[in-house]
C-alpha positions in Angstrom: 112.2 189.4 -115.2 115.7 189.5 -116.5 115.5 186.0 -117.8 112.6 183.8 -119.0 112.7 181.7 -115.8 110.9 181.9 -112.5 111.3 180.6 -109.0 115.0 180.1 -109.3 115.7 179.8 -105.5 112.6 177.8 -104.5 112.9 175.7 -107.7 116.3 174.7 -106.5 114.9 173.7 -103.1 112.5 171.3 -104.7 115.0 170.0 -107.3 113.4 171.8 -110.2 116.1 174.2 -111.2 116.5 173.6 -114.9 120.2 173.8 -115.9 119.3 174.9 -119.4 118.2 178.2 -117.9 121.9 179.0 -117.3 122.3 179.5 -121.1 119.5 182.0 -121.4 120.7 185.5 -122.3 119.2 188.8 -121.1 118.5 191.9 -123.2 122.2 192.7 -123.1 123.3 189.2 -124.2 124.6 188.2 -120.7 124.0 184.5 -120.0 122.4 183.7 -116.7 125.5 181.5 -115.9 127.7 184.6 -116.1 125.3 186.8 -114.2 125.3 184.3 -111.3 129.1 184.1 -111.3 129.3 187.9 -111.3 127.1 187.9 -108.2 129.6 185.6 -106.5 127.5 182.4 -106.9 128.7 179.0 -108.0 126.4 177.2 -110.4 127.9 173.8 -109.2 126.2 174.4 -105.8 122.7 174.4 -107.2 122.0 170.7 -107.1 123.0 170.5 -103.4 120.2 172.9 -102.5 117.5 170.3 -103.0 115.7 169.5 -99.7 114.2 166.2 -98.6 110.5 166.9 -98.1 110.2 164.0 -95.6 112.2 166.2 -93.1 109.6 169.0 -93.2 106.1 169.4 -91.8 105.2 172.1 -94.4 106.0 175.5 -95.6 104.4 178.8 -94.4 105.0 182.2 -95.8 104.0 185.7 -94.7 104.0 188.2 -97.5 102.7 191.7 -98.3 99.5 191.4 -100.2 100.9 193.5 -103.1 97.3 194.7 -103.8 94.7 197.1 -102.6 92.1 194.8 -101.0 93.2 194.7 -97.4 93.8 198.5 -97.5 90.3 199.1 -98.8 88.8 196.8 -96.1 90.9 198.4 -93.4 92.2 194.9 -92.4 95.8 194.2 -91.5 95.7 190.4 -92.3 94.3 188.1 -94.9 94.2 184.3 -95.1 95.4 183.0 -98.5 93.1 180.3 -99.9 95.0 179.6 -103.1 97.8 181.0 -105.2 96.5 181.7 -108.7 97.7 179.5 -111.5 99.1 181.5 -114.4 100.0 181.3 -118.1 102.2 183.9 -119.8 102.8 184.5 -123.5 105.0 186.8 -125.6 103.3 187.6 -128.9 104.1 189.3 -132.2 101.3 190.7 -134.3 102.0 191.4 -138.0 99.9 193.6 -140.3 101.0 196.0 -143.1 102.8 199.2 -142.4 101.2 201.9 -144.6 100.8 205.7 -144.8 98.5 207.1 -142.1 97.2 209.8 -144.4 96.5 207.9 -147.6 95.4 204.5 -146.3 91.5 204.4 -146.0 90.2 203.0 -142.7 88.6 200.0 -144.4 91.9 199.0 -146.0 94.2 199.0 -143.0 95.9 196.1 -141.4 96.8 197.8 -138.2 98.8 195.5 -136.0 98.5 197.7 -132.9 94.8 198.0 -133.2 94.5 194.3 -133.4 96.5 193.9 -130.1 94.4 196.7 -128.5 91.2 194.8 -129.4 92.7 191.7 -127.9 93.7 193.5 -124.7 90.1 194.8 -124.3 88.6 191.4 -124.9 91.0 189.8 -122.3 90.0 192.5 -119.8 86.3 191.8 -120.3 86.8 188.0 -120.2 88.7 188.0 -116.9 86.1 190.4 -115.3 83.4 187.8 -116.2 84.8 185.4 -113.7 85.2 187.9 -110.9 88.5 186.6 -109.6 90.4 185.9 -112.8 92.8 188.5 -114.1 94.2 189.2 -117.5 96.9 191.7 -118.4 98.7 193.0 -121.5 101.6 194.5 -119.8 103.8 194.9 -122.8 102.6 196.6 -126.0 105.3 197.9 -128.4 105.3 199.2 -132.0 108.9 198.7 -133.2 110.2 201.8 -135.0 106.8 203.4 -134.7 106.1 206.7 -136.5 103.3 209.2 -136.0 102.3 209.0 -139.7 102.6 205.3 -140.3 99.9 202.7 -139.7 101.6 200.1 -137.4 102.7 197.0 -139.4 103.9 195.2 -136.3 103.2 195.1 -132.6 104.9 193.1 -129.9 102.9 192.2 -126.8 102.5 190.1 -123.7 99.6 188.2 -122.2 99.4 187.3 -118.5 96.4 185.2 -117.5 95.7 184.1 -114.0 92.9 182.4 -112.0 92.5 180.6 -108.6 92.1 177.2 -110.2 93.7 175.6 -113.3 90.3 174.8 -115.0 89.1 178.3 -114.6 92.5 179.6 -115.9 92.5 177.2 -118.9 88.9 178.2 -119.9 89.9 181.8 -120.0 93.1 181.0 -121.9 91.0 179.1 -124.5 88.6 182.0 -124.9 91.4 184.6 -125.3 93.3 182.5 -127.8 90.1 181.9 -129.8 89.4 185.6 -129.9 93.0 186.3 -131.0 92.4 184.1 -134.0 89.1 185.7 -134.8 90.6 189.2 -134.5 93.3 188.3 -137.0 90.8 186.8 -139.4 88.7 190.0 -139.3 91.6 192.4 -139.6 93.8 190.5 -142.0 96.7 190.2 -139.6 98.9 187.3 -138.5 100.4 186.5 -135.1 103.1 184.4 -133.5 102.7 183.4 -129.8 105.3 181.9 -127.5 104.2 180.4 -124.1 106.9 181.5 -121.6 105.3 180.3 -118.3 102.7 177.9 -117.1 102.4 177.5 -113.3 99.7 175.4 -111.7 97.4 176.9 -109.0 98.5 176.1 -105.5 95.5 175.8 -103.0 96.5 176.1 -99.4 96.7 172.9 -97.4 93.4 172.9 -95.4 95.1 172.0 -92.1 97.7 174.7 -92.5 95.2 177.3 -93.6 93.2 176.6 -90.5 96.2 177.2 -88.3 96.6 180.6 -89.8 92.9 181.2 -89.2 93.1 180.2 -85.6 96.1 182.5 -85.1 94.3 185.5 -86.6 91.2 184.8 -84.5 93.4 184.9 -81.4 94.3 188.5 -82.3 90.6 189.4 -82.2 90.7 190.4 -85.9 88.0 189.3 -88.4 88.9 186.6 -90.8 89.2 187.6 -94.5 90.0 184.8 -96.9 91.3 185.7 -100.3 93.3 184.2 -103.3 96.8 185.4 -104.0 97.0 186.9 -107.5 100.8 187.2 -107.4 103.1 184.2 -107.6 105.1 183.3 -104.5 107.7 180.7 -103.5 105.0 178.8 -101.6 103.5 177.7 -104.9 106.8 176.0 -105.8 107.2 174.4 -102.3 103.5 173.3 -102.8 104.8 170.7 -105.3 106.5 168.7 -102.5 104.9 169.6 -99.2 101.9 171.3 -97.6 101.9 175.1 -97.7 99.8 178.1 -96.6 100.3 181.8 -96.7 99.3 184.8 -94.6 99.0 188.2 -96.3 99.8 191.5 -94.5 98.5 194.8 -95.5 100.9 197.0 -97.4 101.0 200.8 -97.8 100.7 202.8 -101.0 97.5 200.7 -102.0 99.7 197.6 -101.8 102.0 198.6 -104.6 105.4 197.1 -103.9 108.5 195.7 -105.4 
């Protein structure tokens, strides 16, 4: 997450490494171009990494689940049906900073409470689908003080679902609620979309190969979507792909 760019390696493999990414700067002002050079890499080599899809049958990936489901089911393997499509935003909510003791509750324009209300709505909206997920992973009050009503709150939104229409319906509802919250609370917001990745359903023939392999072990089949993004969803743009999940320890928490 050092830069606003994802799938750098697999993006290069499919010819979708965007050279403008090299000019992005991290929190310390270091351009990606310089970070790559410091790691001993040559940016001039990126274009040559592109592969010819006609030379490949497909792409298969084995990965830790990074979640608790297989652990809870006491299953070592899971068949991935689709990698969730996702949309990410960085947001800035602006209200009015005011004294915490002297500002009556009905006169506050609390930016942090507005974002908190949005986070709770996103949680409820995702739960309504069953397999959608929504997360406000960043919530920050710049220069916050214990006796000041927050006048500003920076936040993130991460919205994911197994299909693009399901994801987009959730995104529309969350953004509509964001506008409604601001209207009720007298706040304003700015929102920047930083990522939009299409869902990547497994190629049926390749998914069936994984299923046959699992059956041969004598284990029950468990089919599940991948909530996390993986390189397979980038290779999916140019060739068939399918994934197999393996159970992880520590309730699947990894990385």
